C-alpha positions as CSV (number, residue, x, y, z in Angstrom):
1,X,1.0,-49.1,-60.2
2,X,3.1,-46.1,-59.0
3,X,4.9,-48.2,-56.5
4,X,5.7,-50.9,-59.1
5,X,6.9,-48.4,-61.6
6,X,9.2,-46.9,-59.0
7,X,10.7,-50.4,-58.3
8,X,11.2,-51.1,-62.0
9,X,12.8,-47.7,-62.5
10,X,15.1,-48.1,-59.6
11,X,16.0,-51.6,-60.7
12,X,16.9,-50.5,-64.2
13,X,18.7,-47.4,-62.8
14,X,20.9,-49.5,-60.5
15,X,21.9,-52.3,-62.9
16,X,20.1,-52.0,-66.2
17,X,19.3,-55.8,-66.2
18,X,15.7,-55.9,-65.0
19,X,15.4,-57.2,-61.4
20,X,18.9,-58.5,-61.0
21,X,20.5,-56.0,-58.6
22,X,23.8,-55.8,-57.0
23,X,22.4,-55.0,-53.5
24,X,21.8,-51.3,-53.9
25,X,20.4,-49.7,-50.8
26,X,18.2,-47.4,-52.9
27,X,16.7,-50.4,-54.7
28,X,16.3,-52.3,-51.4
29,X,14.4,-49.4,-49.9
30,X,12.1,-49.1,-52.9
31,X,11.5,-52.8,-53.1
32,X,10.8,-53.1,-49.4
33,X,8.4,-50.2,-49.4
34,X,6.6,-51.8,-52.3
35,X,6.4,-55.1,-50.6
36,X,5.1,-53.6,-47.3
37,X,2.4,-51.7,-49.2
38,X,1.4,-54.8,-51.1
39,X,1.2,-56.9,-48.0
40,X,-1.1,-54.3,-46.3
41,X,-3.7,-54.0,-49.1
42,X,-5.6,-57.2,-48.6
43,X,-6.3,-56.3,-45.0
44,X,-7.2,-52.8,-46.0
45,X,-9.6,-54.0,-48.7
46,X,-11.3,-56.4,-46.3
47,X,-11.9,-53.9,-43.6
48,X,-12.9,-51.2,-46.1
49,X,-15.5,-53.5,-47.7
50,X,-16.9,-54.6,-44.3
51,X,-17.0,-51.1,-42.9
52,X,-18.8,-49.7,-45.9
53,X,-21.2,-52.6,-46.2
54,X,-22.0,-53.2,-42.6
55,X,-21.7,-49.7,-41.1
56,X,-21.7,-46.6,-43.2
57,X,-20.4,-46.1,-46.8
58,X,-19.5,-42.4,-46.6
59,X,-17.1,-42.5,-43.6
60,X,-15.6,-45.7,-44.9
61,X,-14.9,-44.2,-48.3
62,X,-13.4,-41.1,-46.7
63,X,-11.1,-43.3,-44.5
64,X,-10.2,-45.4,-47.6
65,X,-9.1,-42.4,-49.5
66,X,-7.2,-41.1,-46.5
67,X,-5.5,-44.6,-46.3
68,X,-4.4,-44.4,-49.9
69,X,-2.9,-41.0,-49.4
70,X,-1.2,-42.2,-46.2
71,X,0.3,-45.2,-48.0
72,X,1.7,-42.8,-50.6
73,X,3.3,-40.8,-47.8
74,X,4.7,-43.9,-46.3
75,X,6.2,-45.1,-49.6
76,X,7.8,-41.7,-50.3
77,X,9.0,-41.5,-46.8
78,X,10.5,-44.9,-47.1
79,X,12.6,-43.7,-50.1
80,X,14.4,-41.3,-47.8
81,X,15.4,-42.4,-44.3
82,X,13.4,-45.1,-42.6
83,X,12.4,-42.7,-39.9
84,X,10.5,-40.6,-42.4
85,X,8.1,-43.4,-43.1
86,X,7.1,-43.8,-39.5
87,X,4.4,-41.1,-39.4
88,X,2.7,-42.6,-42.5
89,X,2.9,-46.1,-41.0
90,X,1.3,-45.0,-37.7
91,X,-1.3,-42.9,-39.5
92,X,-2.2,-45.9,-41.6
93,X,-2.6,-48.2,-38.6
94,X,-5.0,-45.7,-37.1
95,X,-7.1,-45.6,-40.2
96,X,-7.2,-49.4,-40.4
97,X,-8.2,-49.5,-36.7
98,X,-11.1,-47.0,-37.5
99,X,-12.3,-49.2,-40.3
100,X,-12.0,-52.3,-38.2
101,X,-14.1,-50.7,-35.4
102,X,-16.7,-49.6,-37.9
103,X,-16.9,-53.2,-39.1
104,X,-17.3,-54.5,-35.6
105,X,-20.0,-51.9,-34.8
106,X,-21.9,-52.9,-38.0
107,X,-21.7,-56.6,-37.0
108,X,-22.8,-55.9,-33.4
109,X,-25.7,-53.8,-34.8
110,X,-26.7,-56.7,-37.0
111,X,-26.8,-59.1,-34.0
112,X,-28.7,-56.6,-31.9
113,X,-31.3,-56.4,-34.6
114,X,-31.4,-60.2,-35.0
115,X,-31.6,-61.1,-31.3
116,X,-33.3,-58.1,-29.6
117,X,-34.9,-56.1,-32.4
118,X,-32.9,-52.9,-31.4
119,X,-31.5,-51.0,-34.3
120,X,-28.7,-48.5,-33.6
121,X,-27.8,-47.9,-37.2
122,X,-28.6,-44.2,-37.2
123,X,-26.6,-43.7,-34.0
124,X,-23.6,-45.6,-35.5
125,X,-23.7,-43.7,-38.7
126,X,-23.9,-40.4,-36.8
127,X,-20.9,-41.3,-34.6
128,X,-18.8,-42.6,-37.5
129,X,-19.6,-39.5,-39.6
130,X,-18.6,-37.3,-36.7
131,X,-15.4,-39.2,-36.0
132,X,-14.1,-39.6,-39.5
133,X,-12.9,-36.0,-39.9
134,X,-10.8,-36.6,-36.8
135,X,-8.7,-38.9,-39.0
136,X,-7.2,-35.8,-40.5
137,X,-5.4,-35.0,-37.3
138,X,-1.8,-36.3,-37.5
């Protein structure tokens, strides 16, 4: 909602006629940042759901909150120079990778239980709980 309101505000500020814009670079930056964030959310929601359901909910929720803060940093950085958004983008990729690896670990644990009867859920939860605070390191 914050991103969409920024796009609307910038659109009205540039031209005053809704989304018809004269090619303002400020509007283009805001609009592009909004589109980039919007395109990343389905992937984020899918890996967040899988990681929380299949692996461990607490580290997944922590990583999800971190991702939302990082996307905010990316969006605000994109409003300035494009190089200011790079740290937020890279940090977001790292969080998505963490959530993806949690999902894979949960799926592998399910198949280990199904085929071999070995349950590594406690080990996986311990590892993900120990690794999740490392996401705070830039």
